[in-house]
mmCIF file of the N, C-alpha and C atoms, coordinates in Angstrom:
data_MODEL
# 
_entry.id   MODEL 
# 
loop_
_atom_site.group_PDB 
_atom_site.id 
_atom_site.type_symbol 
_atom_site.label_atom_id 
_atom_site.label_alt_id 
_atom_site.label_comp_id 
_atom_site.label_asym_id 
_atom_site.label_entity_id 
_atom_site.label_seq_id 
_atom_site.pdbx_PDB_ins_code 
_atom_site.Cartn_x 
_atom_site.Cartn_y 
_atom_site.Cartn_z 
_atom_site.occupancy 
_atom_site.B_iso_or_equiv 
_atom_site.pdbx_formal_charge 
_atom_site.auth_seq_id 
_atom_site.auth_comp_id 
_atom_site.auth_asym_id 
_atom_site.auth_atom_id 
_atom_site.pdbx_PDB_model_num 
ATOM 1   N N  . UNK A 1 1  ? 101.238 -83.815  -20.574 1.00 0.00 ? 1  UNK A N  1 
ATOM 2   C CA . UNK A 1 1  ? 101.952 -85.089  -20.666 1.00 0.00 ? 1  UNK A CA 1 
ATOM 3   C C  . UNK A 1 1  ? 103.272 -84.925  -21.784 1.00 0.00 ? 1  UNK A C  1 
ATOM 4   N N  . UNK A 1 2  ? 104.319 -85.554  -21.424 1.00 0.00 ? 2  UNK A N  1 
ATOM 5   C CA . UNK A 1 2  ? 105.423 -85.321  -22.182 1.00 0.00 ? 2  UNK A CA 1 
ATOM 6   C C  . UNK A 1 2  ? 105.870 -86.847  -22.839 1.00 0.00 ? 2  UNK A C  1 
ATOM 7   N N  . UNK A 1 3  ? 106.598 -86.567  -23.842 1.00 0.00 ? 3  UNK A N  1 
ATOM 8   C CA . UNK A 1 3  ? 106.958 -87.922  -24.384 1.00 0.00 ? 3  UNK A CA 1 
ATOM 9   C C  . UNK A 1 3  ? 107.933 -88.610  -23.605 1.00 0.00 ? 3  UNK A C  1 
ATOM 10  N N  . UNK A 1 4  ? 107.878 -89.912  -23.556 1.00 0.00 ? 4  UNK A N  1 
ATOM 11  C CA . UNK A 1 4  ? 108.572 -90.794  -22.685 1.00 0.00 ? 4  UNK A CA 1 
ATOM 12  C C  . UNK A 1 4  ? 109.966 -90.835  -23.378 1.00 0.00 ? 4  UNK A C  1 
ATOM 13  N N  . UNK A 1 5  ? 111.082 -90.518  -22.695 1.00 0.00 ? 5  UNK A N  1 
ATOM 14  C CA . UNK A 1 5  ? 112.411 -90.532  -23.293 1.00 0.00 ? 5  UNK A CA 1 
ATOM 15  C C  . UNK A 1 5  ? 112.749 -91.903  -23.961 1.00 0.00 ? 5  UNK A C  1 
ATOM 16  N N  . UNK A 1 6  ? 112.051 -92.951  -23.547 1.00 0.00 ? 6  UNK A N  1 
ATOM 17  C CA . UNK A 1 6  ? 112.361 -94.320  -24.076 1.00 0.00 ? 6  UNK A CA 1 
ATOM 18  C C  . UNK A 1 6  ? 111.899 -94.335  -25.526 1.00 0.00 ? 6  UNK A C  1 
ATOM 19  N N  . UNK A 1 7  ? 110.651 -93.755  -25.749 1.00 0.00 ? 7  UNK A N  1 
ATOM 20  C CA . UNK A 1 7  ? 110.073 -93.793  -27.164 1.00 0.00 ? 7  UNK A CA 1 
ATOM 21  C C  . UNK A 1 7  ? 111.074 -92.844  -28.092 1.00 0.00 ? 7  UNK A C  1 
ATOM 22  N N  . UNK A 1 8  ? 111.540 -91.657  -27.511 1.00 0.00 ? 8  UNK A N  1 
ATOM 23  C CA . UNK A 1 8  ? 112.424 -90.809  -28.225 1.00 0.00 ? 8  UNK A CA 1 
ATOM 24  C C  . UNK A 1 8  ? 113.732 -91.621  -28.581 1.00 0.00 ? 8  UNK A C  1 
ATOM 25  N N  . UNK A 1 9  ? 114.199 -92.379  -27.614 1.00 0.00 ? 9  UNK A N  1 
ATOM 26  C CA . UNK A 1 9  ? 115.413 -93.241  -27.895 1.00 0.00 ? 9  UNK A CA 1 
ATOM 27  C C  . UNK A 1 9  ? 115.192 -94.277  -28.846 1.00 0.00 ? 9  UNK A C  1 
ATOM 28  N N  . UNK A 1 10 ? 114.033 -94.942  -28.888 1.00 0.00 ? 10 UNK A N  1 
ATOM 29  C CA . UNK A 1 10 ? 113.865 -96.001  -29.845 1.00 0.00 ? 10 UNK A CA 1 
ATOM 30  C C  . UNK A 1 10 ? 113.499 -95.286  -31.249 1.00 0.00 ? 10 UNK A C  1 
ATOM 31  N N  . UNK A 1 11 ? 112.920 -94.337  -31.220 1.00 0.00 ? 11 UNK A N  1 
ATOM 32  C CA . UNK A 1 11 ? 112.796 -93.567  -32.617 1.00 0.00 ? 11 UNK A CA 1 
ATOM 33  C C  . UNK A 1 11 ? 114.242 -93.455  -33.164 1.00 0.00 ? 11 UNK A C  1 
ATOM 34  N N  . UNK A 1 12 ? 114.964 -92.652  -32.438 1.00 0.00 ? 12 UNK A N  1 
ATOM 35  C CA . UNK A 1 12 ? 116.343 -92.494  -32.745 1.00 0.00 ? 12 UNK A CA 1 
ATOM 36  C C  . UNK A 1 12 ? 117.404 -93.657  -33.307 1.00 0.00 ? 12 UNK A C  1 
ATOM 37  N N  . UNK A 1 13 ? 117.303 -94.739  -32.412 1.00 0.00 ? 13 UNK A N  1 
ATOM 38  C CA . UNK A 1 13 ? 117.722 -96.098  -32.813 1.00 0.00 ? 13 UNK A CA 1 
ATOM 39  C C  . UNK A 1 13 ? 117.270 -96.571  -34.162 1.00 0.00 ? 13 UNK A C  1 
ATOM 40  N N  . UNK A 1 14 ? 115.865 -96.591  -34.191 1.00 0.00 ? 14 UNK A N  1 
ATOM 41  C CA . UNK A 1 14 ? 115.329 -97.243  -35.549 1.00 0.00 ? 14 UNK A CA 1 
ATOM 42  C C  . UNK A 1 14 ? 115.736 -96.346  -36.746 1.00 0.00 ? 14 UNK A C  1 
ATOM 43  N N  . UNK A 1 15 ? 115.699 -95.105  -36.610 1.00 0.00 ? 15 UNK A N  1 
ATOM 44  C CA . UNK A 1 15 ? 116.124 -94.268  -37.796 1.00 0.00 ? 15 UNK A CA 1 
ATOM 45  C C  . UNK A 1 15 ? 117.647 -94.441  -38.054 1.00 0.00 ? 15 UNK A C  1 
ATOM 46  N N  . UNK A 1 16 ? 118.399 -94.591  -37.109 1.00 0.00 ? 16 UNK A N  1 
ATOM 47  C CA . UNK A 1 16 ? 119.908 -94.868  -37.280 1.00 0.00 ? 16 UNK A CA 1 
ATOM 48  C C  . UNK A 1 16 ? 120.038 -96.199  -37.896 1.00 0.00 ? 16 UNK A C  1 
ATOM 49  N N  . UNK A 1 17 ? 119.267 -97.347  -37.496 1.00 0.00 ? 17 UNK A N  1 
ATOM 50  C CA . UNK A 1 17 ? 119.505 -98.598  -38.044 1.00 0.00 ? 17 UNK A CA 1 
ATOM 51  C C  . UNK A 1 17 ? 118.882 -98.714  -39.466 1.00 0.00 ? 17 UNK A C  1 
ATOM 52  N N  . UNK A 1 18 ? 118.146 -97.784  -39.741 1.00 0.00 ? 18 UNK A N  1 
ATOM 53  C CA . UNK A 1 18 ? 117.577 -97.777  -41.086 1.00 0.00 ? 18 UNK A CA 1 
ATOM 54  C C  . UNK A 1 18 ? 118.365 -96.769  -42.009 1.00 0.00 ? 18 UNK A C  1 
ATOM 55  N N  . UNK A 1 19 ? 119.437 -96.346  -41.569 1.00 0.00 ? 19 UNK A N  1 
ATOM 56  C CA . UNK A 1 19 ? 120.422 -95.626  -42.118 1.00 0.00 ? 19 UNK A CA 1 
ATOM 57  C C  . UNK A 1 19 ? 119.833 -94.208  -42.841 1.00 0.00 ? 19 UNK A C  1 
ATOM 58  N N  . UNK A 1 20 ? 118.820 -93.549  -41.978 1.00 0.00 ? 20 UNK A N  1 
ATOM 59  C CA . UNK A 1 20 ? 118.167 -92.449  -42.396 1.00 0.00 ? 20 UNK A CA 1 
ATOM 60  C C  . UNK A 1 20 ? 118.918 -91.238  -41.780 1.00 0.00 ? 20 UNK A C  1 
ATOM 61  N N  . UNK A 1 21 ? 118.749 -89.933  -42.225 1.00 0.00 ? 21 UNK A N  1 
ATOM 62  C CA . UNK A 1 21 ? 119.173 -88.885  -41.677 1.00 0.00 ? 21 UNK A CA 1 
ATOM 63  C C  . UNK A 1 21 ? 118.627 -88.580  -40.158 1.00 0.00 ? 21 UNK A C  1 
ATOM 64  N N  . UNK A 1 22 ? 119.427 -88.103  -39.247 1.00 0.00 ? 22 UNK A N  1 
ATOM 65  C CA . UNK A 1 22 ? 118.951 -87.925  -37.913 1.00 0.00 ? 22 UNK A CA 1 
ATOM 66  C C  . UNK A 1 22 ? 117.924 -86.769  -37.970 1.00 0.00 ? 22 UNK A C  1 
ATOM 67  N N  . UNK A 1 23 ? 117.700 -85.990  -38.975 1.00 0.00 ? 23 UNK A N  1 
ATOM 68  C CA . UNK A 1 23 ? 116.726 -85.058  -38.983 1.00 0.00 ? 23 UNK A CA 1 
ATOM 69  C C  . UNK A 1 23 ? 115.175 -85.732  -39.054 1.00 0.00 ? 23 UNK A C  1 
ATOM 70  N N  . UNK A 1 24 ? 115.215 -86.918  -39.584 1.00 0.00 ? 24 UNK A N  1 
ATOM 71  C CA . UNK A 1 24 ? 113.983 -87.638  -39.632 1.00 0.00 ? 24 UNK A CA 1 
ATOM 72  C C  . UNK A 1 24 ? 113.471 -87.973  -38.159 1.00 0.00 ? 24 UNK A C  1 
ATOM 73  N N  . UNK A 1 25 ? 114.506 -88.524  -37.359 1.00 0.00 ? 25 UNK A N  1 
ATOM 74  C CA . UNK A 1 25 ? 114.142 -88.799  -35.971 1.00 0.00 ? 25 UNK A CA 1 
ATOM 75  C C  . UNK A 1 25 ? 113.673 -87.429  -35.333 1.00 0.00 ? 25 UNK A C  1 
ATOM 76  N N  . UNK A 1 26 ? 114.390 -86.453  -35.443 1.00 0.00 ? 26 UNK A N  1 
ATOM 77  C CA . UNK A 1 26 ? 114.056 -85.143  -34.799 1.00 0.00 ? 26 UNK A CA 1 
ATOM 78  C C  . UNK A 1 26 ? 112.564 -84.641  -35.282 1.00 0.00 ? 26 UNK A C  1 
ATOM 79  N N  . UNK A 1 27 ? 112.261 -85.047  -36.527 1.00 0.00 ? 27 UNK A N  1 
ATOM 80  C CA . UNK A 1 27 ? 110.807 -84.623  -36.859 1.00 0.00 ? 27 UNK A CA 1 
ATOM 81  C C  . UNK A 1 27 ? 109.714 -85.422  -36.360 1.00 0.00 ? 27 UNK A C  1 
ATOM 82  N N  . UNK A 1 28 ? 110.030 -86.622  -36.316 1.00 0.00 ? 28 UNK A N  1 
ATOM 83  C CA . UNK A 1 28 ? 109.029 -87.483  -35.784 1.00 0.00 ? 28 UNK A CA 1 
ATOM 84  C C  . UNK A 1 28 ? 108.868 -87.274  -34.269 1.00 0.00 ? 28 UNK A C  1 
ATOM 85  N N  . UNK A 1 29 ? 109.879 -87.114  -33.484 1.00 0.00 ? 29 UNK A N  1 
ATOM 86  C CA . UNK A 1 29 ? 109.772 -86.722  -32.219 1.00 0.00 ? 29 UNK A CA 1 
ATOM 87  C C  . UNK A 1 29 ? 109.108 -85.471  -31.893 1.00 0.00 ? 29 UNK A C  1 
ATOM 88  N N  . UNK A 1 30 ? 109.578 -84.435  -32.723 1.00 0.00 ? 30 UNK A N  1 
ATOM 89  C CA . UNK A 1 30 ? 108.844 -83.007  -32.689 1.00 0.00 ? 30 UNK A CA 1 
ATOM 90  C C  . UNK A 1 30 ? 107.189 -83.176  -32.898 1.00 0.00 ? 30 UNK A C  1 
ATOM 91  N N  . UNK A 1 31 ? 106.908 -84.049  -33.825 1.00 0.00 ? 31 UNK A N  1 
ATOM 92  C CA . UNK A 1 31 ? 105.361 -84.247  -34.123 1.00 0.00 ? 31 UNK A CA 1 
ATOM 93  C C  . UNK A 1 31 ? 104.665 -85.057  -32.864 1.00 0.00 ? 31 UNK A C  1 
ATOM 94  N N  . UNK A 1 32 ? 105.298 -86.123  -32.441 1.00 0.00 ? 32 UNK A N  1 
ATOM 95  C CA . UNK A 1 32 ? 104.826 -86.772  -31.306 1.00 0.00 ? 32 UNK A CA 1 
ATOM 96  C C  . UNK A 1 32 ? 104.711 -85.835  -30.134 1.00 0.00 ? 32 UNK A C  1 
ATOM 97  N N  . UNK A 1 33 ? 105.766 -85.019  -29.848 1.00 0.00 ? 33 UNK A N  1 
ATOM 98  C CA . UNK A 1 33 ? 105.627 -84.023  -28.718 1.00 0.00 ? 33 UNK A CA 1 
ATOM 99  C C  . UNK A 1 33 ? 104.565 -83.129  -28.897 1.00 0.00 ? 33 UNK A C  1 
ATOM 100 N N  . UNK A 1 34 ? 104.138 -82.562  -30.061 1.00 0.00 ? 34 UNK A N  1 
ATOM 101 C CA . UNK A 1 34 ? 103.110 -81.751  -30.229 1.00 0.00 ? 34 UNK A CA 1 
ATOM 102 C C  . UNK A 1 34 ? 101.671 -82.424  -29.898 1.00 0.00 ? 34 UNK A C  1 
ATOM 103 N N  . UNK A 1 35 ? 101.813 -83.604  -30.248 1.00 0.00 ? 35 UNK A N  1 
ATOM 104 C CA . UNK A 1 35 ? 100.489 -84.584  -30.032 1.00 0.00 ? 35 UNK A CA 1 
ATOM 105 C C  . UNK A 1 35 ? 100.224 -84.770  -28.655 1.00 0.00 ? 35 UNK A C  1 
ATOM 106 N N  . UNK A 1 36 ? 101.435 -85.122  -27.793 1.00 0.00 ? 36 UNK A N  1 
ATOM 107 C CA . UNK A 1 36 ? 101.245 -85.259  -26.281 1.00 0.00 ? 36 UNK A CA 1 
ATOM 108 C C  . UNK A 1 36 ? 101.039 -84.176  -25.565 1.00 0.00 ? 36 UNK A C  1 
ATOM 109 N N  . UNK A 1 37 ? 101.560 -82.887  -25.962 1.00 0.00 ? 37 UNK A N  1 
ATOM 110 C CA . UNK A 1 37 ? 101.230 -81.708  -25.421 1.00 0.00 ? 37 UNK A CA 1 
ATOM 111 C C  . UNK A 1 37 ? 99.950  -81.327  -25.629 1.00 0.00 ? 37 UNK A C  1 
ATOM 112 N N  . UNK A 1 38 ? 99.119  -81.743  -26.466 1.00 0.00 ? 38 UNK A N  1 
ATOM 113 C CA . UNK A 1 38 ? 97.772  -81.318  -26.894 1.00 0.00 ? 38 UNK A CA 1 
ATOM 114 C C  . UNK A 1 38 ? 97.701  -80.079  -27.746 1.00 0.00 ? 38 UNK A C  1 
ATOM 115 N N  . UNK A 1 39 ? 98.968  -79.817  -28.256 1.00 0.00 ? 39 UNK A N  1 
ATOM 116 C CA . UNK A 1 39 ? 98.952  -78.623  -29.087 1.00 0.00 ? 39 UNK A CA 1 
ATOM 117 C C  . UNK A 1 39 ? 98.471  -78.855  -30.725 1.00 0.00 ? 39 UNK A C  1 
ATOM 118 N N  . UNK A 1 40 ? 98.290  -80.249  -30.962 1.00 0.00 ? 40 UNK A N  1 
ATOM 119 C CA . UNK A 1 40 ? 97.571  -80.544  -32.222 1.00 0.00 ? 40 UNK A CA 1 
ATOM 120 C C  . UNK A 1 40 ? 96.760  -81.958  -31.817 1.00 0.00 ? 40 UNK A C  1 
ATOM 121 N N  . UNK A 1 41 ? 95.895  -82.172  -32.746 1.00 0.00 ? 41 UNK A N  1 
ATOM 122 C CA . UNK A 1 41 ? 95.146  -83.293  -32.595 1.00 0.00 ? 41 UNK A CA 1 
ATOM 123 C C  . UNK A 1 41 ? 95.550  -84.488  -33.630 1.00 0.00 ? 41 UNK A C  1 
ATOM 124 N N  . UNK A 1 42 ? 95.557  -85.711  -33.319 1.00 0.00 ? 42 UNK A N  1 
ATOM 125 C CA . UNK A 1 42 ? 95.920  -86.732  -34.185 1.00 0.00 ? 42 UNK A CA 1 
ATOM 126 C C  . UNK A 1 42 ? 94.766  -86.711  -35.270 1.00 0.00 ? 42 UNK A C  1 
ATOM 127 N N  . UNK A 1 43 ? 93.765  -86.246  -34.818 1.00 0.00 ? 43 UNK A N  1 
ATOM 128 C CA . UNK A 1 43 ? 92.516  -86.343  -35.805 1.00 0.00 ? 43 UNK A CA 1 
ATOM 129 C C  . UNK A 1 43 ? 92.403  -85.220  -36.682 1.00 0.00 ? 43 UNK A C  1 
ATOM 130 N N  . UNK A 1 44 ? 93.241  -84.353  -36.602 1.00 0.00 ? 44 UNK A N  1 
ATOM 131 C CA . UNK A 1 44 ? 93.393  -83.126  -37.750 1.00 0.00 ? 44 UNK A CA 1 
ATOM 132 C C  . UNK A 1 44 ? 94.072  -83.545  -38.938 1.00 0.00 ? 44 UNK A C  1 
ATOM 133 N N  . UNK A 1 45 ? 93.201  -83.874  -40.033 1.00 0.00 ? 45 UNK A N  1 
ATOM 134 C CA . UNK A 1 45 ? 93.841  -84.284  -41.300 1.00 0.00 ? 45 UNK A CA 1 
ATOM 135 C C  . UNK A 1 45 ? 94.819  -83.307  -41.960 1.00 0.00 ? 45 UNK A C  1 
ATOM 136 N N  . UNK A 1 46 ? 94.516  -82.076  -41.715 1.00 0.00 ? 46 UNK A N  1 
ATOM 137 C CA . UNK A 1 46 ? 95.522  -81.042  -42.569 1.00 0.00 ? 46 UNK A CA 1 
ATOM 138 C C  . UNK A 1 46 ? 96.867  -80.987  -41.626 1.00 0.00 ? 46 UNK A C  1 
ATOM 139 N N  . UNK A 1 47 ? 96.933  -81.104  -40.376 1.00 0.00 ? 47 UNK A N  1 
ATOM 140 C CA . UNK A 1 47 ? 98.048  -81.127  -39.663 1.00 0.00 ? 47 UNK A CA 1 
ATOM 141 C C  . UNK A 1 47 ? 98.760  -82.550  -39.934 1.00 0.00 ? 47 UNK A C  1 
ATOM 142 N N  . UNK A 1 48 ? 98.047  -83.670  -39.950 1.00 0.00 ? 48 UNK A N  1 
ATOM 143 C CA . UNK A 1 48 ? 98.834  -84.819  -40.293 1.00 0.00 ? 48 UNK A CA 1 
ATOM 144 C C  . UNK A 1 48 ? 99.364  -84.854  -41.753 1.00 0.00 ? 48 UNK A C  1 
ATOM 145 N N  . UNK A 1 49 ? 98.579  -84.291  -42.641 1.00 0.00 ? 49 UNK A N  1 
ATOM 146 C CA . UNK A 1 49 ? 99.236  -84.199  -43.906 1.00 0.00 ? 49 UNK A CA 1 
ATOM 147 C C  . UNK A 1 49 ? 100.579 -83.260  -44.209 1.00 0.00 ? 49 UNK A C  1 
ATOM 148 N N  . UNK A 1 50 ? 100.498 -82.215  -43.325 1.00 0.00 ? 50 UNK A N  1 
ATOM 149 C CA . UNK A 1 50 ? 101.595 -81.464  -43.229 1.00 0.00 ? 50 UNK A CA 1 
ATOM 150 C C  . UNK A 1 50 ? 102.732 -82.182  -42.713 1.00 0.00 ? 50 UNK A C  1 
ATOM 151 N N  . UNK A 1 51 ? 102.575 -82.937  -41.497 1.00 0.00 ? 51 UNK A N  1 
ATOM 152 C CA . UNK A 1 51 ? 103.663 -83.531  -40.919 1.00 0.00 ? 51 UNK A CA 1 
ATOM 153 C C  . UNK A 1 51 ? 104.183 -84.721  -41.781 1.00 0.00 ? 51 UNK A C  1 
ATOM 154 N N  . UNK A 1 52 ? 103.477 -85.382  -42.308 1.00 0.00 ? 52 UNK A N  1 
ATOM 155 C CA . UNK A 1 52 ? 103.763 -86.634  -43.191 1.00 0.00 ? 52 UNK A CA 1 
ATOM 156 C C  . UNK A 1 52 ? 104.355 -86.210  -44.347 1.00 0.00 ? 52 UNK A C  1 
ATOM 157 N N  . UNK A 1 53 ? 104.153 -84.973  -44.874 1.00 0.00 ? 53 UNK A N  1 
ATOM 158 C CA . UNK A 1 53 ? 104.917 -84.484  -46.108 1.00 0.00 ? 53 UNK A CA 1 
ATOM 159 C C  . UNK A 1 53 ? 106.295 -84.194  -45.661 1.00 0.00 ? 53 UNK A C  1 
ATOM 160 N N  . UNK A 1 54 ? 106.360 -83.666  -44.551 1.00 0.00 ? 54 UNK A N  1 
ATOM 161 C CA . UNK A 1 54 ? 107.884 -83.224  -43.769 1.00 0.00 ? 54 UNK A CA 1 
ATOM 162 C C  . UNK A 1 54 ? 108.648 -84.510  -43.668 1.00 0.00 ? 54 UNK A C  1 
ATOM 163 N N  . UNK A 1 55 ? 108.058 -85.527  -42.985 1.00 0.00 ? 55 UNK A N  1 
ATOM 164 C CA . UNK A 1 55 ? 108.686 -86.894  -42.803 1.00 0.00 ? 55 UNK A CA 1 
ATOM 165 C C  . UNK A 1 55 ? 108.955 -87.420  -44.327 1.00 0.00 ? 55 UNK A C  1 
ATOM 166 N N  . UNK A 1 56 ? 108.049 -87.484  -45.183 1.00 0.00 ? 56 UNK A N  1 
ATOM 167 C CA . UNK A 1 56 ? 108.405 -88.180  -46.553 1.00 0.00 ? 56 UNK A CA 1 
ATOM 168 C C  . UNK A 1 56 ? 109.612 -87.287  -47.078 1.00 0.00 ? 56 UNK A C  1 
ATOM 169 N N  . UNK A 1 57 ? 109.734 -85.981  -47.036 1.00 0.00 ? 57 UNK A N  1 
ATOM 170 C CA . UNK A 1 57 ? 110.850 -85.290  -47.678 1.00 0.00 ? 57 UNK A CA 1 
ATOM 171 C C  . UNK A 1 57 ? 112.093 -85.627  -46.885 1.00 0.00 ? 57 UNK A C  1 
ATOM 172 N N  . UNK A 1 58 ? 112.181 -86.076  -45.778 1.00 0.00 ? 58 UNK A N  1 
ATOM 173 C CA . UNK A 1 58 ? 113.237 -86.587  -45.018 1.00 0.00 ? 58 UNK A CA 1 
ATOM 174 C C  . UNK A 1 58 ? 113.727 -87.958  -45.268 1.00 0.00 ? 58 UNK A C  1 
ATOM 175 N N  . UNK A 1 59 ? 112.919 -88.971  -45.688 1.00 0.00 ? 59 UNK A N  1 
ATOM 176 C CA . UNK A 1 59 ? 113.191 -90.277  -45.966 1.00 0.00 ? 59 UNK A CA 1 
ATOM 177 C C  . UNK A 1 59 ? 114.070 -90.416  -47.135 1.00 0.00 ? 59 UNK A C  1 
ATOM 178 N N  . UNK A 1 60 ? 115.166 -91.211  -46.900 1.00 0.00 ? 60 UNK A N  1 
ATOM 179 C CA . UNK A 1 60 ? 115.993 -91.653  -48.213 1.00 0.00 ? 60 UNK A CA 1 
ATOM 180 C C  . UNK A 1 60 ? 115.475 -93.094  -48.384 1.00 0.00 ? 60 UNK A C  1 
ATOM 181 N N  . UNK A 1 61 ? 115.266 -93.442  -49.675 1.00 0.00 ? 61 UNK A N  1 
ATOM 182 C CA . UNK A 1 61 ? 114.876 -94.624  -50.081 1.00 0.00 ? 61 UNK A CA 1 
ATOM 183 C C  . UNK A 1 61 ? 115.982 -95.343  -50.759 1.00 0.00 ? 61 UNK A C  1 
ATOM 184 N N  . UNK A 1 62 ? 116.401 -96.521  -50.428 1.00 0.00 ? 62 UNK A N  1 
ATOM 185 C CA . UNK A 1 62 ? 117.542 -97.359  -50.993 1.00 0.00 ? 62 UNK A CA 1 
ATOM 186 C C  . UNK A 1 62 ? 116.798 -98.000  -52.136 1.00 0.00 ? 62 UNK A C  1 
ATOM 187 N N  . UNK A 1 63 ? 117.436 -97.635  -53.212 1.00 0.00 ? 63 UNK A N  1 
ATOM 188 C CA . UNK A 1 63 ? 116.615 -98.042  -54.669 1.00 0.00 ? 63 UNK A CA 1 
ATOM 189 C C  . UNK A 1 63 ? 116.912 -99.656  -54.632 1.00 0.00 ? 63 UNK A C  1 
ATOM 190 N N  . UNK A 1 64 ? 118.160 -100.443 -54.152 1.00 0.00 ? 64 UNK A N  1 
ATOM 191 C CA . UNK A 1 64 ? 118.394 -101.652 -54.327 1.00 0.00 ? 64 UNK A CA 1 
ATOM 192 C C  . UNK A 1 64 ? 117.324 -102.408 -53.438 1.00 0.00 ? 64 UNK A C  1 
ATOM 193 N N  . UNK A 1 65 ? 117.089 -101.838 -52.181 1.00 0.00 ? 65 UNK A N  1 
ATOM 194 C CA . UNK A 1 65 ? 116.127 -102.526 -51.357 1.00 0.00 ? 65 UNK A CA 1 
ATOM 195 C C  . UNK A 1 65 ? 114.602 -102.469 -51.911 1.00 0.00 ? 65 UNK A C  1 
ATOM 196 N N  . UNK A 1 66 ? 114.257 -101.361 -52.490 1.00 0.00 ? 66 UNK A N  1 
ATOM 197 C CA . UNK A 1 66 ? 112.975 -101.146 -53.095 1.00 0.00 ? 66 UNK A CA 1 
ATOM 198 C C  . UNK A 1 66 ? 112.788 -102.130 -54.272 1.00 0.00 ? 66 UNK A C  1 
ATOM 199 N N  . UNK A 1 67 ? 113.794 -102.374 -55.122 1.00 0.00 ? 67 UNK A N  1 
ATOM 200 C CA . UNK A 1 67 ? 113.635 -103.423 -56.288 1.00 0.00 ? 67 UNK A CA 1 
ATOM 201 C C  . UNK A 1 67 ? 113.639 -104.729 -55.825 1.00 0.00 ? 67 UNK A C  1 
ATOM 202 N N  . UNK A 1 68 ? 114.318 -105.103 -54.741 1.00 0.00 ? 68 UNK A N  1 
ATOM 203 C CA . UNK A 1 68 ? 114.253 -106.556 -54.211 1.00 0.00 ? 68 UNK A CA 1 
ATOM 204 C C  . UNK A 1 68 ? 113.048 -106.933 -53.650 1.00 0.00 ? 68 UNK A C  1 
ATOM 205 N N  . UNK A 1 69 ? 112.123 -105.858 -53.366 1.00 0.00 ? 69 UNK A N  1 
ATOM 206 C CA . UNK A 1 69 ? 110.818 -106.343 -52.687 1.00 0.00 ? 69 UNK A CA 1 
ATOM 207 C C  . UNK A 1 69 ? 109.744 -106.195 -53.678 1.00 0.00 ? 69 UNK A C  1 
ATOM 208 N N  . UNK A 1 70 ? 109.956 -105.647 -54.904 1.00 0.00 ? 70 UNK A N  1 
ATOM 209 C CA . UNK A 1 70 ? 108.913 -105.637 -56.007 1.00 0.00 ? 70 UNK A CA 1 
ATOM 210 C C  . UNK A 1 70 ? 108.884 -107.019 -56.725 1.00 0.00 ? 70 UNK A C  1 
# 
């Protein structure tokens, strides 16, 4: 099964609206594609940790937004 193009588009839009690097969208989509293809299991904690670390590395945190929510 392949990832629905509408999901890919939604991820790209959300990442853009959050003013994040397009690499973040590519990494999210790549992870979802590996899950939908059956090459990885969502229940594999080590794979999830690896992907989450890659995603975290791509996220840019706006310090002003963070301070206003605290």
